[in-house]
C-alpha positions in Angstrom: 0.0 0.0 0.0 1.4 3.4 -1.0 1.9 6.2 1.6 -1.1 8.3 0.4 -3.5 5.4 0.8 -2.0 4.7 4.2 -2.7 8.3 5.3 -6.2 8.2 3.9 -7.0 4.8 5.7 -5.4 6.1 8.9 -7.6 9.2 8.8 -10.8 7.2 8.1 -10.1 4.8 11.0 -9.2 7.5 13.5 -12.2 9.6 12.6 -14.5 6.6 12.8 -13.1 5.5 16.2 -13.7 9.0 17.5 -17.1 9.7 16.1 -18.8 6.4 15.2 -20.1 7.9 12.0 -19.3 6.9 8.4 -16.4 9.1 7.0 -16.7 11.0 3.8 -13.9 12.4 1.5 -14.7 16.0 2.5 -14.3 15.3 6.2 -10.9 13.6 5.5 -9.7 16.5 3.4 -10.9 19.1 5.9 -9.7 17.5 9.2 -6.5 15.8 8.3 -4.6 18.1 6.0 -3.5 15.5 3.5 -2.6 18.1 0.9 -4.9 16.7 -1.8 -8.4 17.5 -3.0 -11.6 15.7 -1.9 -11.8 14.2 -5.5 -8.4 12.6 -5.1 -9.3 11.3 -1.6 -12.5 9.8 -3.1 -10.4 7.9 -5.7 -8.2 6.6 -2.9 -11.2 5.6 -0.9 -12.6 3.8 -3.9 -9.4 1.8 -4.2 -9.3 1.0 -0.5 -12.9 -0.2 -0.7 -12.1 -2.4 -3.7 -9.1 -3.9 -1.8 -11.4 -4.6 1.2 -9.9 -2.2 3.8 -13.1 0.0 4.1 -16.8 -0.6 3.4 -19.8 1.6 2.4 -22.7 0.7 4.7 -25.2 2.7 2.6 -25.1 4.0 -1.0 -25.0 7.6 -0.1 -23.0 7.3 3.1 -19.3 7.7 3.8 -17.0 4.7 4.5 -16.3 2.7 7.6 -13.3 0.4 8.3 -13.5 -3.3 7.7 -11.9 -5.9 9.9 -9.1 -6.1 7.3 -8.7 -2.3 7.6 -8.5 -2.4 11.4 -5.9 -5.2 11.2 -3.7 -3.2 8.8 -4.1 -0.2 11.1 -3.1 -2.1 14.3 -0.1 -3.8 12.6 1.2 -0.9 10.5 -0.3 2.5 11.2 -1.2 2.8 14.9 0.9 4.9 17.2 0.5 3.7 20.7 -0.6 6.3 23.2 1.2 6.7 26.5 -0.7 6.1 29.7 -1.4 9.5 31.4 -0.1 10.4 34.8 -3.6 9.9 36.2 -3.8 6.4 34.7 -0.3 5.5 35.9 -1.3 6.6 39.5 -4.6 4.7 39.4 -2.7 1.5 38.3 0.0 1.8 40.9 -2.5 2.6 43.6 -4.5 -0.5 42.6 -1.3 -2.6 42.7 -0.2 -1.3 46.1 -2.7 -3.5 48.1 -2.0 -6.9 49.7 -1.5 -9.6 47.1 -2.0 -12.4 49.6 -5.8 -12.5 49.1 -5.2 -12.9 45.4 -8.7 -13.3 44.2 -9.9 -10.1 45.9 -6.7 -8.3 44.8 -7.4 -9.1 41.2 -11.1 -8.4 41.5 -10.3 -4.8 42.6 -7.7 -4.5 39.8 -10.2 -5.6 37.2 -12.5 -2.9 38.2 -9.7 -0.3 37.7 -9.0 -1.7 34.2 -12.7 -1.3 33.2 -12.8 2.2 34.5 -9.6 3.3 32.7 -10.5 1.7 29.3 -14.3 2.2 29.4 -14.7 -1.4 28.2 -15.5 -4.7 29.8 -12.4 -6.3 31.3 -11.6 -9.8 32.4 -8.7 -11.5 34.2 -8.0 -15.2 34.3 -6.6 -16.2 37.7 -3.5 -18.4 37.8 -3.9 -22.1 37.9 -3.8 -23.3 41.5 -0.9 -25.6 40.6 1.7 -22.8 40.3 4.7 -22.7 42.7 5.5 -24.7 45.8 3.4 -25.2 49.0 4.9 -23.1 51.8 2.1 -23.2 54.3 -1.0 -25.3 55.0 -3.2 -24.2 57.9 -6.5 -25.5 59.2 -8.8 -23.3 61.3 -11.9 -24.7 63.0 -15.0 -22.8 61.8 -17.7 -25.0 63.3 -18.0 -28.5 64.9 -18.2 -29.9 61.4 -16.3 -27.3 59.3 -12.7 -26.4 58.9 -11.1 -23.5 56.9 -8.2 -24.9 54.9 -5.6 -22.3 53.8 -2.8 -23.0 51.4 0.0 -20.5 50.6 2.1 -21.0 47.5 5.6 -19.7 46.9 4.1 -17.5 44.3 2.5 -15.5 47.1 -1.0 -16.7 46.0 -3.3 -17.7 48.8 -6.0 -20.3 48.3 -8.6 -21.1 50.9 -11.7 -23.3 51.1 -14.2 -24.2 53.8 -14.5 -27.9 54.0 -17.6 -29.6 55.5 -17.0 -32.8 57.4 -19.3 -35.7 58.0 -19.0 -35.6 61.8 -17.6 -33.4 64.6 -13.9 -32.8 64.9 -12.1 -31.4 68.0 -9.3 -28.9 68.1 -6.7 -31.5 69.0 -7.5 -33.6 66.0 -7.3 -30.6 63.7 -3.9 -29.7 65.1 -2.6 -33.3 64.5 -4.1 -33.4 61.0 -2.5 -30.1 60.1 0.9 -31.2 61.4 0.7 -34.4 59.3 -0.4 -32.7 56.1 2.4 -30.0 56.5 5.0 -32.8 57.2 3.9 -34.5 54.0 3.3 -31.7 51.6 5.4 -28.6 52.5 7.9 -27.8 49.7 6.1 -29.9 47.1 5.2 -28.4 43.8 1.5 -27.4 43.9 1.0 -29.4 40.6 2.1 -32.6 42.3 -0.3 -32.2 45.2 -3.4 -34.3 44.6 -6.0 -36.1 46.5 -4.8 -39.5 45.5 -1.2 -38.8 46.5 -2.0 -37.5 49.9 -4.7 -40.1 50.6 -2.0 -42.8 49.9 0.4 -41.1 52.3 -2.1 -40.8 55.1 -3.0 -44.5 54.8 0.7 -45.3 55.1 0.8 -43.3 58.4 -1.5 -45.8 60.1 -3.4 -43.0 61.8 -6.2 -44.1 64.0 -9.4 -44.6 62.0 -11.3 -41.4 63.0 -8.5 -39.1 62.1 -7.7 -41.0 58.9 -11.3 -40.8 57.8 -11.5 -37.1 58.4 -8.1 -36.5 56.7 -9.2 -38.3 53.6 -12.5 -36.3 53.5 -10.7 -33.0 53.9 -8.3 -33.9 51.1 -11.1 -35.1 48.8 -12.8 -31.8 49.0 -9.7 -29.6 49.0 -8.0 -31.2 45.9 -11.1 -32.1 43.9 -10.3 -31.0 40.3 -11.7 -27.6 39.4 -13.3 -27.1 36.0 -10.7 -24.7 34.6 -9.4 -21.5 36.0 -11.6 -18.8 37.5 -12.3 -15.7 35.5 -13.1 -12.3 37.0 -15.2 -10.0 34.8 -16.0 -6.4 35.3 -17.6 -3.5 33.5 -20.0 -5.3 31.1 -22.4 -2.3 31.3 -19.7 -0.1 29.7 -20.9 -1.5 26.4 -24.1 0.4 26.8 -22.2 3.6 26.0 -21.3 2.5 22.5 -23.7 3.0 19.6 -22.9 -0.4 18.1 -24.7 -2.0 21.0 -28.0 0.0 20.9 -29.3 -3.2 19.1 -30.9 -5.1 21.9 -30.2 -8.5 20.3 -26.5 -7.7 20.0 -26.3 -6.5 23.6 -28.2 -9.6 24.8 -25.8 -11.9 23.0 -22.8 -10.1 24.4 -24.1 -10.2 28.0 -24.9 -13.9 27.7 -21.3 -14.6 26.6 -19.8 -12.6 29.4 -21.9 -14.6 31.9 -20.4 -17.9 30.6 -17.1 -18.4 32.2 -16.0 -21.1 29.7 -16.5 -18.8 26.7 -14.7 -16.0 28.4 -11.8 -18.3 29.2 -11.7 -19.4 25.6 -11.4 -15.8 24.5 -8.6 -15.1 26.9 -6.7 -18.3 26.0 -6.9 -17.5 22.3 -4.1 -15.0 22.9 -1.7 -17.9 23.5 1.8 -17.3 24.8 2.3 -13.9 23.2 2.8 -11.0 25.7 0.1 -9.0 23.9 -2.3 -9.9 21.1 -5.2 -8.1 19.4 -8.1 -10.1 17.9 -10.4 -8.2 15.5 -13.9 -9.2 14.5 -13.8 -12.6 12.7 -10.5 -13.4 14.4 -12.2 -13.8 17.7 -12.6 -17.3 19.2 -16.4 -16.9 19.5 -18.5 -16.3 16.4 -21.3 -14.7 18.4 -19.4 -11.4 18.9 -17.9 -10.7 15.5 -18.8 -7.0 16.0 -16.1 -6.9 18.8 -12.4 -6.8 19.2 -10.3 -8.0 22.1 -6.9 -7.0 23.4 -5.2 -9.6 25.6 -2.0 -9.3 27.7 -0.3 -12.1 29.7 1.1 -11.6 33.1 3.9 -13.7 34.5 5.3 -15.1 37.8 8.9 -16.1 37.9 9.1 -16.0 34.1 6.1 -18.3 33.6 2.8 -17.3 32.2 0.4 -17.1 35.1 -2.7 -15.7 33.6 -4.1 -13.2 31.2 -5.9 -9.8 31.1 -8.4 -9.0 28.4 -10.4 -6.0 27.3 -13.4 -6.5 25.0 -14.8 -3.6 23.0 -16.5 -2.9 19.6 -14.3 -3.2 16.5 -14.3 0.6 16.7 -12.4 0.4 20.0 -9.6 2.8 20.8 -6.8 0.4 19.9 -4.0 2.9 20.6 -5.1 3.7 24.1 -6.2 0.1 25.0 -3.0 -1.6 23.8 -0.7 0.9 25.6 -2.7 0.5 28.8 -2.7 -3.3 28.8 1.0 -3.5 28.0 1.7 -1.2 31.0 -0.7 -3.0 33.3 0.6 -6.5 32.5 4.2 -5.3 33.0 3.4 -3.7 36.4 1.3 -6.6 37.6 4.2 -9.0 36.7 6.6 -6.9 38.6 4.4 -6.8 41.7 3.9 -10.6 41.7 7.6 -11.3 41.2 8.4 -8.9 44.1 5.8 -10.6 46.3 7.2 -14.0 45.5 10.7 -12.9 46.5 9.5 -11.5 49.8 7.9 -14.9 50.7 11.0 -16.8 49.8 
C-alpha cells in the first residue's frame, strides 16, 4: 500500500473511532490536511474499498473500516498512546494493596481496568498448581467445618471451607494439620493431589477417626476444578457504545460474558504472546464478530500465570487500550515477582 493510501486509511479509521459515523472524503480533506483534493481522496477511498480495507454501509454514506482495515491499522499505522499520569497513578494505587488474598486483589484491579478503558475487562486467575506449597493451615469454623488455607511460593493464597461428615475437635485438627504439613510442604503445587496425599495418610497408620477425616478434607480440597476462575467487570460499559444499541447484540454479548468457559476461551486465544489483538472474525467466538479484544499475559517467575483481556467494539480505541494493557501487564508481573521474593 502506498503512503497516500495509508494516510487516507489512517484518517478514516481514527475519525470513525472518535465519532462512530461513516467518514466521507470531504471530512478527511478538511480535518486531516493530507494536501490533496476531496476528489483525489474519493479515488483513494474507492481503491481502498475495492481492496477490502473499508466498506460503504449505505449507497450515499461515507465509508467505515472493515476488519481487514483495522488489522492493517493495528499492525502498520497505529501509534501507541502513552498512559497518562492519572492512569499510571490509578494503576500503581490498585497494585499497592495486599497480594495475599489474590482473588480479591485481582477483583479490585479488574474494576480499575474497566474504569480506565471504558470497556468490559476480564482476568484469568493463575492455575492453582503454580509454585510450591509453603504453608497449609487448618482453622476450625464449626464443629463440622474447617477452613483450609494454602499459601504457595508465588504468594498466592487459596482457601476453602470444608464440610466434614462428623464433629472434629481442636486436638484432631492440630494433628491433622501437622501431618499434612509434614507430608506436603515444599512440594510443587502441581504434584499435590487427593490420590497422592490419601495414599500417604494411609501409610501413616493413623487411627481410624483421624484418617477418615483426613481423607474427607483432602477429597474436598483437591477435587479438580473445571478450569481457572475468571473475573469479569464493566459489562455495562458497552451500553455507552452506539454499536450496542441493538438489543439482540447486547443480549448476545451479556450472555457470553456470563459464561465463564466462553470468556476463558477468548482469553486463552491470545496464546503465549505477551500481547495480542483479535479483531472481528479473528475472535474465538462467532457470536461477537462486532467486537475486538486486546489480551495481555502476566507472569510469575518468568512463567505465564494468567491473562488480562479488554473487549470492545471493533471501533475500539486500539492505541489507548493496547498501551494501557501493556503497561498494566508489566506492572502486575513486577508486583507478583516482588511478592514471591518476599515470601521466599
